[in-house]
C-alpha positions in Angstrom: 0.1 0.1 -0.1 1.4 3.7 -0.9 1.6 6.4 1.6 -0.9 8.4 -0.2 -3.4 5.0 0.0 -2.4 4.9 3.8 -3.4 8.5 4.2 -7.1 7.8 2.7 -7.6 4.8 4.6 -9.2 4.8 8.0 -7.2 2.4 10.7 -9.4 -0.5 12.1 -10.6 0.6 15.5 -11.1 -1.2 18.6 -14.3 -2.0 20.1 -13.6 0.1 23.2 -12.4 3.0 20.7 -16.0 2.8 18.5 -17.8 2.6 21.9 -15.7 5.8 23.4 -17.0 7.6 20.1 -20.8 7.1 20.8 -20.7 6.9 24.6 -21.8 10.4 25.0 -24.8 9.6 23.0 -25.7 7.6 26.0 -26.3 10.6 27.8 -28.0 12.7 25.4 -30.3 9.8 25.0 -31.1 9.2 28.5 -32.0 13.0 28.5 -34.1 12.8 25.1 -35.9 9.7 26.5 -36.7 11.6 29.8 -38.6 14.1 27.8 -40.4 11.7 25.3 -41.8 9.8 28.5 -42.8 13.0 30.8 -43.0 15.9 28.1 -46.5 15.4 27.7 -47.2 14.5 31.2 -45.7 17.9 32.4 -47.1 20.0 29.9 -50.8 18.4 30.8 -50.1 19.1 34.5 -49.2 22.5 33.5 -52.5 22.8 31.5 -52.2 21.6 27.8 -55.2 19.9 26.4 -55.0 16.8 23.8 -55.2 18.8 20.9 -52.4 21.4 21.8 -50.2 18.6 23.0 -49.3 17.7 19.6 -48.7 21.6 18.6 -46.1 21.9 21.5 -44.2 18.9 20.4 -43.9 20.6 17.4 -41.1 22.4 18.5 -38.5 19.0 18.4 -38.7 18.8 14.7 -38.8 22.5 13.9 -35.5 22.9 15.9 -33.9 19.9 14.1 -35.3 21.3 10.8 -33.2 24.6 11.6 -30.3 23.4 13.7 -29.0 20.1 12.3 -28.0 21.3 8.5 -26.5 24.2 9.9 -24.6 22.6 12.6 -23.6 20.0 10.1 -22.2 22.5 7.8 -20.4 24.4 10.4 -18.8 21.2 11.8 -17.6 20.2 8.5 -15.5 23.7 8.4 -14.6 23.4 12.2 -11.1 22.4 13.4 -9.8 23.3 16.9 -8.2 21.7 19.9 -11.3 19.9 20.6 -11.5 18.5 17.1 -14.2 18.8 14.2 -17.6 17.3 15.9 -16.8 17.4 19.6 -17.2 21.1 20.2 -20.6 21.0 19.0 -21.5 17.9 21.0 -20.0 19.5 24.3 -21.9 22.8 23.5 -25.4 20.5 23.4 -25.0 18.6 26.3 -24.3 21.9 28.4 -27.3 23.6 27.0 -29.4 20.6 27.1 -28.6 20.2 30.8 -29.7 24.0 31.8 -32.8 23.5 30.1 -33.6 19.8 31.8 -32.6 21.6 35.1 -35.7 24.5 34.5 -38.5 22.9 32.3 -39.9 20.8 35.3 -39.6 23.9 37.7 -41.9 26.1 35.4 -44.8 26.4 37.8 -41.9 27.7 40.6 -39.9 29.6 38.4 -42.1 32.0 36.1 -43.3 34.7 37.2 -43.5 37.0 34.0 -45.4 34.4 31.8 -47.8 31.3 32.4 -45.9 28.2 33.7 -47.3 26.5 30.1 -45.4 28.8 28.2 -42.4 28.9 30.3 -42.5 25.0 30.2 -42.8 25.1 26.6 -39.9 27.4 26.0 -37.6 24.9 28.3 -38.6 22.2 26.0 -37.5 24.4 23.0 -34.3 24.7 24.6 -34.0 21.5 25.4 -34.9 20.1 21.8 -32.3 22.7 20.4 -29.4 21.5 22.3 -30.3 17.9 21.8 -30.3 18.4 18.0 -27.2 20.3 18.4 -25.3 17.2 19.6 -27.2 14.4 17.5 -25.8 15.4 14.3 -22.2 15.8 15.2 -22.8 12.1 16.9 -24.0 10.8 13.5 -21.1 12.4 11.5 -18.5 11.4 14.4 -18.9 7.7 13.4 -18.7 8.2 9.8 -15.4 10.2 10.4 -13.9 7.7 12.7 -15.0 4.2 11.6 -13.8 2.5 8.3 -16.4 1.2 5.9 -16.0 -2.4 6.8 -16.9 -1.2 10.5 -19.6 0.9 9.6 -22.4 -1.6 10.3 -20.7 -2.0 13.9 -20.1 1.5 14.3 -24.0 2.3 14.0 -25.1 -0.8 16.0 -22.8 0.1 19.0 -24.2 3.7 18.6 -27.8 2.3 18.4 -27.2 0.2 21.5 -25.8 2.6 23.7 -28.9 5.1 22.4 -31.2 2.4 23.7 -29.2 1.8 26.9 -29.8 5.5 27.8 -33.2 5.5 26.9 -34.0 2.4 29.1 -32.9 4.4 32.1 -34.1 7.7 30.9 -37.8 6.2 30.4 -37.6 4.2 33.6 -36.2 6.9 36.3 -39.5 8.3 37.4 -40.7 5.1 38.1 -37.8 4.2 40.1 -37.9 7.2 41.8 -41.6 6.7 42.8 -41.4 2.8 43.4 -38.1 2.4 44.8 -36.9 5.7 46.7 -40.6 6.8 47.5 -40.9 10.1 45.7 -44.5 11.4 45.0 -45.6 10.9 41.6 -48.9 12.5 41.6 -49.2 16.3 40.5 -50.9 18.9 42.4 -53.2 20.8 40.1 -50.6 23.1 38.0 -47.6 21.4 39.3 -45.1 18.9 38.2 -44.6 15.7 40.2 -41.5 15.4 42.6 -40.6 12.2 40.9 -40.6 13.8 37.3 -38.7 16.9 38.8 -35.7 14.8 40.3 -35.6 12.8 37.6 -34.6 15.7 35.3 -32.1 16.7 37.6 -30.3 13.3 37.5 -30.8 13.0 33.8 -29.1 16.4 33.3 -26.1 15.0 35.6 -25.8 11.9 33.5 -25.9 13.5 30.2 -23.2 16.1 31.0 -20.8 13.3 32.1 -21.4 11.1 29.2 -20.7 13.6 26.6 -17.5 14.7 28.5 -16.5 11.1 28.2 -17.0 10.9 24.6 -15.0 14.7 24.4 -12.4 13.6 26.6 -11.4 10.1 25.3 -12.3 10.7 21.3 -9.1 12.1 19.4 -10.6 12.9 16.1 -8.6 12.5 12.8 -7.3 16.3 11.8 -8.2 17.2 8.2 -6.4 15.8 5.9 -6.0 12.6 7.6 -7.0 9.3 7.3 -9.4 10.0 4.4 -11.1 13.0 5.6 -10.6 16.1 3.5 -8.5 19.4 4.2 -10.7 22.4 5.5 -12.2 24.2 2.8 -11.1 27.6 3.5 -12.5 29.5 0.6 -16.0 28.3 1.3 -15.6 30.2 4.5 -15.3 33.5 3.0 -18.2 33.3 0.7 -20.9 35.7 1.1 -23.7 34.8 3.3 -26.1 34.9 0.4 -23.8 32.2 -1.7 -23.3 29.9 1.0 -27.0 29.5 1.4 -27.4 29.1 -2.2 -24.9 26.6 -2.2 -26.7 24.6 0.8 -30.0 24.5 -1.0 -28.0 23.3 -4.4 -26.8 20.5 -2.0 -30.5 19.7 -1.2 -31.4 19.6 -5.3 -28.6 17.7 -5.9 -28.7 14.8 -3.0 -27.9 11.0 -3.5 -30.8 8.9 -5.1 -30.2 6.8 -2.1 -31.1 9.8 0.2 -34.4 10.7 -1.5 -35.8 7.2 -1.4 -35.0 6.8 2.5 -37.0 10.0 2.7 -40.1 8.2 1.8 -39.3 5.4 4.5 -38.4 8.2 7.0 -41.4 10.4 6.5 -43.7 7.2 7.5 -41.8 5.9 10.4 -41.3 9.2 12.1 -44.7 10.1 11.5 -45.6 7.2 13.7 -42.9 7.4 16.3 -44.1 11.2 16.7 -47.9 9.9 17.4 -46.6 7.6 20.0 -44.3 10.0 21.9 -46.9 12.3 22.2 -50.1 10.1 22.6 -49.2 7.0 24.4 -49.8 8.4 27.8 -53.3 9.9 27.0 -54.1 6.7 24.7 -53.6 4.0 27.8 -54.8 6.1 30.5 -58.1 6.1 28.5 -57.7 2.7 26.9 -56.6 0.5 30.0 -57.1 2.3 33.0 -60.6 3.3 31.9 -60.0 7.4 32.4 -62.5 9.5 30.7 -61.2 11.8 27.7 -62.8 14.6 29.8 -60.0 14.7 32.4 -57.7 15.9 29.8 -59.5 18.6 29.1 -58.5 22.0 30.7 -61.7 23.5 30.5 -63.6 20.7 32.3 -60.8 20.7 34.8 -61.4 24.6 35.7 -64.8 23.7 36.1 -64.9 20.9 38.4 -61.9 22.6 40.5 -60.5 19.7 42.3 -59.5 16.4 40.2 -60.7 13.4 42.2 -57.9 11.3 44.2 -58.6 8.1 42.2 -58.1 9.9 38.5 -55.0 11.5 39.7 -53.5 8.5 40.8 -54.8 6.7 37.7 -53.1 9.2 35.7 -49.9 9.3 37.7 -49.5 5.4 37.6 -50.3 5.2 33.9 -47.8 8.0 33.4 -45.1 6.1 35.1 -46.0 3.0 33.3 -45.7 4.8 30.0 -41.9 5.1 31.5 -41.7 1.2 31.8 -43.2 0.8 28.1 -40.7 3.3 26.6 -38.1 1.4 28.8 -39.2 -1.9 27.3 -38.9 -1.1 23.9 -35.4 0.7 24.7 -34.5 -2.7 26.1 -35.7 -4.7 23.2 -34.0 -2.1 20.9 -30.7 -2.4 22.5 -30.8 -6.5 22.3 -31.9 -6.2 18.5 -29.0 -3.9 18.1 -26.4 -6.1 19.2 -27.4 -8.7 16.7 -28.4 -6.2 13.7 -25.2 -5.7 12.3 -24.6 -9.5 12.0 -28.2 -10.1 10.5 -27.4 -7.1 8.2 -24.3 -8.6 6.8 -26.2 -11.8 6.2 -29.3 -10.8 4.5 -28.7 -7.3 3.6 -29.3 -3.9 5.4 -32.8 -3.4 3.3 -34.5 -6.5 4.3 -33.3 -6.2 8.0 -34.8 -2.6 8.1 -37.9 -3.4 6.3 -38.3 -6.6 8.5 -37.9 -4.6 11.8 -40.1 -1.9 10.8 -42.8 -4.3 10.1 -42.5 -5.5 13.7 -43.0 -2.0 14.6 -46.2 -2.1 12.8 -47.6 -5.3 14.2 -46.4 -3.8 17.6 -48.5 -0.5 17.4 -51.7 -2.1 16.1 -51.4 -4.5 18.7 -52.0 -2.1 21.3 -55.9 -2.0 21.0 -56.1 -5.6 21.9 -55.0 -5.1 25.4 -57.8 -3.8 27.3 -57.8 -6.2 30.5 -58.5 -4.2 33.5 -58.3 -7.0 36.1 -55.2 -5.5 38.6 -52.7 -7.9 38.9 -49.1 -7.6 40.8 -46.4 -7.3 38.7 -43.1 -8.1 39.9 -40.2 -5.8 38.1 -37.0 -7.2 40.2 -36.5 -4.0 42.1 -40.2 -3.5 43.1 -43.7 -4.7 42.6 -46.5 -2.6 41.1 -50.4 -3.1 41.1 -51.4 -2.5 37.4 -54.2 -3.6 34.8 -53.4 -6.8 33.3 -53.5 -5.0 29.9 -51.0 -2.6 30.8 -48.8 -5.9 31.2 -49.4 -7.1 27.7 -48.6 -4.0 26.4 -44.9 -5.1 27.1 -45.5 -7.5 24.4 -46.3 -4.5 21.9 -43.1 -2.9 22.9 -41.0 -6.0 21.1 -42.0 -4.9 18.0 -41.5 -1.2 18.6 -38.2 -1.9 19.8 -37.1 -3.7 16.8 -38.3 -1.0 14.8 -36.7 1.6 16.7 -33.0 0.0 16.5 -33.6 -0.1 13.0 -34.6 3.2 12.4 -31.4 4.3 14.6 -29.0 2.5 12.6 -30.0 1.3 9.1 -30.7 4.5 7.4 -27.4 5.8 8.4 -25.8 2.8 7.7 -27.1 2.6 4.1 -26.8 6.4 3.7 -23.0 6.9 4.7 -21.8 5.0 1.9 -23.6 7.3 -0.8 -22.2 10.7 0.9 -18.7 12.5 -0.3 -16.2 12.6 2.7 -15.8 16.4 2.7 -19.6 17.1 3.2 -20.8 14.3 5.4 -21.8 16.5 8.4 -23.9 18.8 5.8 -25.3 16.0 4.2 -26.3 14.2 7.8 -27.7 17.7 8.4 -30.0 17.4 5.3 -31.1 14.2 5.8 -32.5 15.3 9.2 -35.2 17.1 7.1 -36.5 13.8 6.6 -36.8 13.2 10.1 -38.2 16.8 11.3 -41.0 17.1 8.1 -43.0 14.3 9.2 -42.8 15.3 12.6 -44.3 18.6 11.8 -46.8 17.2 9.4 -47.9 14.9 12.4 -47.9 17.7 14.8 -50.0 20.0 12.8 -52.6 17.4 11.8 -52.6 14.8 14.4 -54.6 16.8 17.5 -57.3 17.9 14.8 -57.5 14.3 13.7 -57.7 13.2 17.3 -60.3 15.3 18.3 -62.2 15.8 14.9 -62.3 12.4 13.6 -61.6 9.8 16.9 -63.4 12.2 19.5 -60.4 12.4 21.6 -60.2 8.7 22.0 -56.0 8.6 21.7 -56.4 4.8 20.9 -57.5 5.4 17.5 -54.5 7.6 16.8 -52.1 4.9 17.4 -53.7 2.5 15.1 -53.4 5.1 12.4 -49.3 5.4 13.5 -49.2 1.7 13.1 -50.7 2.1 9.7 -48.1 4.7 8.8 -45.3 2.2 10.0 -46.4 -0.8 7.9 -46.1 2.1 5.0 -42.3 2.7 5.9 -41.8 -0.9 5.9 -43.2 -1.3 2.4 -41.4 1.8 1.3 -37.7 0.3 2.0 -38.4 -1.9 -1.1 -37.7 1.0 -3.6 -34.7 2.4 -1.8 -31.5 1.6 -3.9 -28.7 1.0 -1.9 -24.9 1.3 -3.6 -22.4 1.6 -1.4 -19.9 3.4 -4.0 -22.6 5.9 -4.7 -21.4 9.4 -4.0 -22.4 13.0 -4.4 -19.2 14.0 -5.3 -19.7 15.1 -8.7 -23.1 17.2 -8.1 -21.9 18.2 -5.0 -18.9 19.9 -6.6 -21.5 22.2 -8.2 -22.8 23.3 -4.9 -20.6 23.8 -2.1 -22.2 24.6 1.3 
């Protein structure tokens, strides 16, 4: 091998080197999972109705739409003592921790605005910060890992993401049932178990992000196949740089365009799950009428009956158990996904996993047994309806889909991207994540109230149909590891 070839070839990394590259994502996902499992609960406690919940959740994809492409492009052109991607990962971790400390305390902090508005602002801050870290983590794996280790690299990242999600999702439940903190919220307040969960989540996130930043030495520009920094692009006027960015969108690889269709349906379904699982199971399994999610009705009755507040609190905790369960199943699936993809191909692995997710969503409607049963979770016992226990079976399929969504699109896409613009293209690819969530956020609440009469279980069935369409759409993706956007991208430099 010539000296030039050695310069252009990434070295083979050890398992623990690849582990360190993605370890910070464990903490970021810890925080993100806390948000996913508890944001609807917090916003409902602060006064949001079912229709407006999806509108508040729009903050996440909008922030992703704005921030990830900008961060992707900026990190492609960054090099300092921390590296190329690490400065953005660190900044995102610090900002997200700040938002996590403030959001659950909205009712105590907000004096110049309503607690609900302040909570929504902190949700926006957290989402902006999470997105600031997400994209550089994806690009960091592509930068550091060679082609023959790519499946392993993204599978390890998927595994760590799901380990973080497990503990982030289950933490409020543990604080209630093991530590003994109260999980019932007073009117207009947030339950103490949720507040302390966010404190712990902020600490874990910062610690893991620092681990990656301090333990990962990024390759310098021009080293191991990475391109030199394009200093000329930095000097271009903003208008020309924006024009170049939109030019890249027009000339994106065909693989990215077809993956966008799969992404649309799968992320449309995920958004619905994150927003409406809590009211769906509270109504469908705990038997709480939809009126108890209506702020106008709550203002009329004054005090929420104790049994209703307890049911909502228990169901909210159980959502954390469900989300932890699908993350456990996703982590297990991630351990085998690289080998399975090597054997049967990435596309088939991706499609079958999404099909399992569709079955998982649709099966939720069949679990409605309200018979109370004692469940031993190892660390504690809890009494819940039998139907709630059966939901854990549904989470097997959801976990398989989630593992594939976190790994397979990026593994398929990475071989289609030019090394000098991996970051910006990964940022552009986030449009395929943000756009379906925005569509879902704009219309899901209206569909729930106008079509399904606030019966949230039916919108979960609609999510299952969307996941099925995603599984079918994988068939049309053209995977070509040698495809790059070099030719077209040279015409439009971001």
